[in-house]
N, C-alpha and C positions, 0 to 999 in steps of 0.2 A: 262620426267615425276615423279612424285614424285607418292609414292605409301603408301600407310598406312600398318605400321609393324605390326605384327602378335605379338599379347602379347606371353611375358616365360612363358607365366604360365596361365594352367585354366580360366576360367572367376569366375570359387567359388574360385581357391586358397583362397583368402581373407578375405572370414567370421572368425571370421563375421565382425569384424573389415569393410571393405567394401563387401557388397552383391551383389551378380551375377547378378540380375537386372544393377545394374547401373555399373557395367565392363560394361555389353551388350552396355547401350546406353550411356555410355562414347566414350567409345572404335568404339563400329562400327557407330554410328548415328555422337558423335558433332568431333570426331577424322577423322573421316571418310569426313564430310565437311568440312570441314579444308583443306585439300588436295584436294580435287574438285573443290573446288574454287581455289588456290592458280592455281592447271593449267590452272584452264581456266579465269585465269587473266595474266598468261604469253602463252598463247596461239601465236605463232607464235614466239617467243621470246626463241630460242629455244640453245642462250650462259646460260642465267637463268636458262633455264630450267637442263638444264644440271649440276649446280653447287650443289654442295650440301647443305642444308640446314643450317649448318652454315654462310658459309662463301656469301651468298646471303641477309643473313641480318645483314651482318654485309658493305654493301652496294648495303643499299638500296638509296642510290643516285643513282646507273646504272641500279635504276627499273622507265620505263616511269611516271610521276604524273601521271599522269591516272588515273594509277593503285597501283600506290606506296602505297595506305591507304590499299588496300584488300589487296596486299603482305604482309605487315606486319600484319595488321589484323590476315590474315588465313598461314602464316608464321611461325608467330608467336607462333598459337595455334597448327602448325604439331612438330617445333619442338619440348614446352615445356612439347604435349604429349609420344612425344617420348621419349624423357627422367623422364616422370614422372614412366615409365609402371615400364622402371628401376629399381629405386628406389626403387623400391619394390617388397615383394617375403614372398612368404607360409614360415613360419615359422621366420618369422625373429629376428636377435638372437643383443646380447648389443655390439655395437663398441665396436673394440679392432685395436690394430697395432698407427701406426703415428698418426692418425682423434682423436683418445683418447690424444693421448698428447696434439693435437695443440688447440684440447675443451677447455681437462682443463686451458692451458696457457690462451689462450682468454677469455674465462668465467667463469673457477673460478673449475667447475664440470660439465660431461652431463646434469645431473641434473636444472642448471642452466641457461646451454643453452639454454636447453629443455621449459624453462620457457620463453626467450628471444626470443625464434621460439615462442613459444604459442599465444605468445603478439600481435609480429609483426603480428602473421594472424590474429586477432582477432582483431587490430587494422587496418589492411588494408580494408578498406572505399570499399561496394559493388563488382564488381565482380575484377580480378587478381590473383595473386603468390605471395608466401613467398620463397626466397631466400637463400641459404650459400653460400656466392661467396667467393671465395678463389685468391686473388692478390699476384703470387710470395707466394705461403702459409701462407700467413695471412688471416685470417677469418675474415666473417665480415656477417651478417644478411641484409638482404632489402629485399623490397618488390615492384612490379610493376604493372599497373594496368592494366588492360583488360590480351589483350594477348600479351603482353609486355617481355621484354626479358632479364634477362644478355646479351645473347649475339649479344646483338641490341648495337654498340660498339659508335654507332652515338647517344646514350643517354648519355648524361656530366655523369653520378649518376653511369654511367654503364663500364665506356672504362678500360678496360681492367683489368676488371674482370671477373673469370671464372664459372658457376657456375655445384657447387659438390654435392647439395642439393635443391629439390623447394616440395612446395609444391601447388596444385590447388586448392583453395578457391573460385574457382567459386559455386554458388551452384547445377548446376548438378552435382556435385565429388560428394554430398553429402542431397542433399533435398529427393532420396528417404525412404534413412534410417532414416537420423539423422533431418528434416525437419530445424528447423532455429538452432538451437543447432551447430552453430560450433563448441564451444568448447570440446561439447562431437566427434567429429568428428578428430576436431585435435588428445586429449588425445587418440581413440585408431589406429591412425592411427602407430604413433609410433612402435607398435604389429606388423608393416608389413616394415619398413624399412629395405633396403636391402643396410646394412652399410657398407657390400665389396666391392660394387660399389660408393659409395664415398669414402671409401679407395683409388679406383683406383682413381679417377679422384683427386685426392689430394693432391694423387703423379706425376699424367700431370705438374700441377701445382708448383712443387717444382725448 
């Protein structure tokens, strides 16, 4: 059975950028619901229930067609949020190490990367995610609708790409604090990015 992971910090740790009430709602309600729905969809299928979530999403063709959409939506939600919590940290610091070199060589500078990432976040129509993905160390910004994820290799645009940073732009991620001001949410989010985690994930793709 898939389980809801605990947050690696207190619910108020990301204040004032992400408020405590949002973190409770986002983690305890939304993420928990994805886990519950995913487990319900796979009742009786022990092989799929025992798969790591990333492997399940890479093998959606093995999921019975009757529940495939439910597994895609809720499995994606579980995987995306499990990563999302780790991409944030109290008192985020500036990036250092290999990631700075790759961002500079790819986008020109950290600031230019942030501009491009924010543009993608604001341009994502409706609900979805924005990603920084690595393909053998080559970085690219992409976005996905709903709870789709680069982990789903069956998506033509995502094949072979590993997410090393992602931002949830569903309204439930920011509406209590920012209402319809998605741009303010994105701008504030940079203050809690866990660049050490991004560096670790980048290293795994080189």
